[in-house]
C-alpha angles and dihedrals in degrees: 000000000000124000091251092052092047091049091050091050090051093049093048090049092053094046090048092052094040096090093049088051092049095245098129132065121194110242117240122233115228089252092054090047093050091049091049096052100032095090092051092053089044088055091056093057111088118229134152112269095011117141105214092179092058092049093047090051092049090056100041140061115240090252093050117136130189115213133201133166090059092302098310094106114051125170128198124241098263094049093048092047090051091049090053089054088051091051088054089056093047094043107026093181096047111156123186117189130189103230096174133004123196126185127208112175105302093343121100120196116197126193102201139177124217122196136169150124116255115231093217139354111337129195092342094313116120114239111270105156093253125144127225134203122194139168124244131193119201130179114199128189110213122202123170090355094302134099110252099173135011134188116195141179126184129186095239091154085060089055090049090051092050095046094047096043113121 
């Protein structure tokens, strides 16, 4: 057997064993990615009678965590879902749109836009009836059709600037 043939046999052996060893991850299609994250973004949008906790639970695995501060602050599913419900009270018209969705393997990157009008003081800014619009970037890991880890960043200082502008 030549060196080239031996190398091919070795490569095929490794590739055949890779799934059993957990080395591969099925790449998501854009449609699968959208379907996986859609309930989560639906949960972010405020509406009378909406149950954000149920929607977060539908989109996430029980062990899901959502991380901010470059991963140093991660919250479990129940805490994050409760926080979203709190945002709905503070910003009753909160709207969160997916502006762009990119897929890389089992990772989904979402460029989003949040907008709304706080019902009272917000992030240290007195209530003035103004609306804000900010960008968000989320990176979600999807396993078995559910989100298992998310990293997120939002331009909340941009919201503060917009709400406090004269």
